[in-house]
C-alpha positions, 0 to 999 in steps of 0.5 A, a space after each residue: 628272712 629277706 625275700 624280694 627286698 621285703 621282710 616277712 612280718 608277724 604283725 599287722 602292717 596297718 596297726 604298726 602305722 597306728 603305733 599299735 602292735 597286733 599279731 597278723 591273722 593273714 596276708 593280703 595277696 593283692 596289697 602284699 601286706 600282713 593284716 589282722 582280721 579287723 584291719 582286713 575287714 575295714 580294708 575290704 570296705 573300699 570299692 577297689 579292695 573288695 576282691 582282695 583275699 586274706 591268705 594264711 601264714 604259710 601261703 602268705 610267706 609264699 606270696 610274699 616271696 613273689 611280690 616285688 617292692 612297690 614304689 611310693 606314690 609321689 602324690 600320696 606319700 604313704 601309699 604304694 603304686 599298685 594300680 594301672 589305668 589302661 585308658 590313660 596309660 597311667 599308674 598310681 596308688 588306690 587314692 589316685 585311682 579313686 580321685 582321678 580314674 573312678 570311671 575307668 576300668 582300673 587293673 592291678 599292676 602285678 597281674 600285668 607284669 608277667 611276661 611284659 618284656 615280651 609284650 609287643 607294645 614293649 618291643 615297639 617302645 624299645 625299637 622307637 627308642 633305638 630309632 630316635 637315638 639313631 636319628 639324634 646321633 645322625 642329626 648331631 653329625 649334620 650339625 657338626 658338619 654345618 658348624 664347620 661349613 659356617 667357618 668355611 663360608 666366612 673364611 671364603 667371604 673374608 678372603 674375597 673381601 680382602 682381595 678386593 679391598 687390596 685393589 682399592 685406594 686407601 680410604 676404601 679400607 674403612 668400608 671393607 672393615 665394616 663389611 667384614 664386621 657384617 660377615 662376622 656378625 652373621 657368622 657369630 649368629 649362625 655359630 650361636 644357633 648351631 652351638 645351641 642346636 648341638 647342645 640340645 641334640 646332645 641332651 637328646 642323645 643322653 636322654 635316649 641313651 639313658 632310656 635304653 640303659 635303664 630298660 636294659 638294666 630292668 629287664 629282669 625286674 618286670 615291675 620297674 620295667 613296666 613303670 619305666 616303659 610307661 614313663 618313657 613312652 610319654 617322654 618319647 613324644 617330647 623327644 620326637 617333637 624336639 628332634 623335629 624342631 632341631 631338624 627344622 632349625 638346622 639350616 644355615 644361609 650361605 653368602 658370598 662377597 660380590 665386589 662393586 665392579 663400578 666402584 672406581 666410577 662411584 668412588 666419591 658417592 659410594 657408601 658400601 664396599 659391595 654386595 653380600 649375596 645370599 642364595 634364594 634371598 627375597 627381592 626386598 632384601 637382595 641388594 643387587 636389583 635389576 633395572 631397566 636397560 635402554 630407554 626409560 625403565 623406572 621401577 619401585 624397590 620391590 620391582 628391582 630384583 633382576 639383572 639384565 645384560 644389554 647386547 652390543 648391537 642394541 639401538 644401533 650404537 655398537 661402538 658406544 659403551 653404556 656409560 657413554 650413551 646414558 642420558 639419565 642414569 639413576 641408582 645403577 651400577 654399569 659394568 661393561 654391558 651389564 646393568 644392575 641396581 643397588 637402591 638405598 631407600 624404600 621407594 627408590 627405583 633404577 632408571 636408564 635413559 639412552 641418548 638414542 632418539 628416533 623420529 616418528 617414522 623410525 623403529 627403535 630396536 631393543 635387545 636384552 638378556 636376563 642374567 639374574 631374576 630375584 623374587 618379585 622382580 620387574 623389568 620394562 623397556 620402551 620409548 618415551 618422550 623427553 618430558 616423561 615422568 621418571 617414576 612411571 614405567 614406559 608404556 604407561 604414560 602418554 606418547 610412550 610404548 613399553 614391553 614388560 617382563 610380565 609378557 604384556 605390551 603397553 601403549 600409552 595406558 596402564 592396561 596392557 595386552 598379552 604379547 609373550 611369556 613372562 621373562 626368565 633367566 637366559 631369555 633374550 628379549 628383542 623388540 622393535 617399537 
């Protein structure tokens, strides 16, 4: 006769393992095994087994029908998983409990599984599985959207590069190819990142689907449902951590091609086709840097992270372009009234010195508009003598005056006085000195 996956036995189970045939005197209801009296007496000597009861044959058969097949312990292959430690949320055989949980209050699994599928903890576990499964699927949609977005960004970038390249003379083609390769490298890196995230997320979806399917298939098998639930409860922590990491990494940087508007003037010395701009890029990495407008405005590379617009009525020379008026122009790109900088070395600065000169009794007027500000950018405008150092901000050195983007005025000293607010995008700065 076969019940619940286990046959009724007429012989003592422990004796059978010792290759001895001994008739059973009864059935241990807790261990679900036939035993002779001698084996049962020995069995009860262990602390975990002292409360076990040996029942007679008829009752034993009834108990056997109600007892599920136990899983073998992975650490002790000859033992069955029958016990549960609530303190550590772990199951194991009697050896596991004696070795690792001897100070814990161990419970018998068969006493815990009745009605487990209606337990609040199990209900919460299934809801958490559904929650993370839904989040994983939503994240997969976002990843795939970003995958398409990466291609669109690169497509637009390549188009802008090609349009600008077509307007240049023949030898610019080499520079444009280099710039396109730069864009392709970024796309390849982004695509690899997104595809890796996609694969990771697919695995999470498969894992959560597997958890849900397993639990649904074991709803009518309380013992297996209990074992699986404990395992999945711990696995969900890993799923949650992986989802958080995927969320944090599921970001891409957009970039546009920004052509060098002064390329024709710089044709002989130009070493790059334009600027690859990424929104929110740090000042140190952004190639478009701000430099001083009008007069002397030397800066370090870290300071060059803003773009300024010089107005046409600046310095009473509205009939002259900035290119005509420059006395010194270092590391600058000038497009009409727009000044920007692309430094090539760590300690480079941007510098513009106007031909405009004033006598001691005159006042020099400066007006600029802030078009773009990078991270950590710095601008200064002012008047300096002819022999003023090119690496010193106006106002810092002798016989010079300067107004800086930190809102301070400097008069021949590096100790400035508060004059106004810090400059920001859209500000029009007008100063008389």
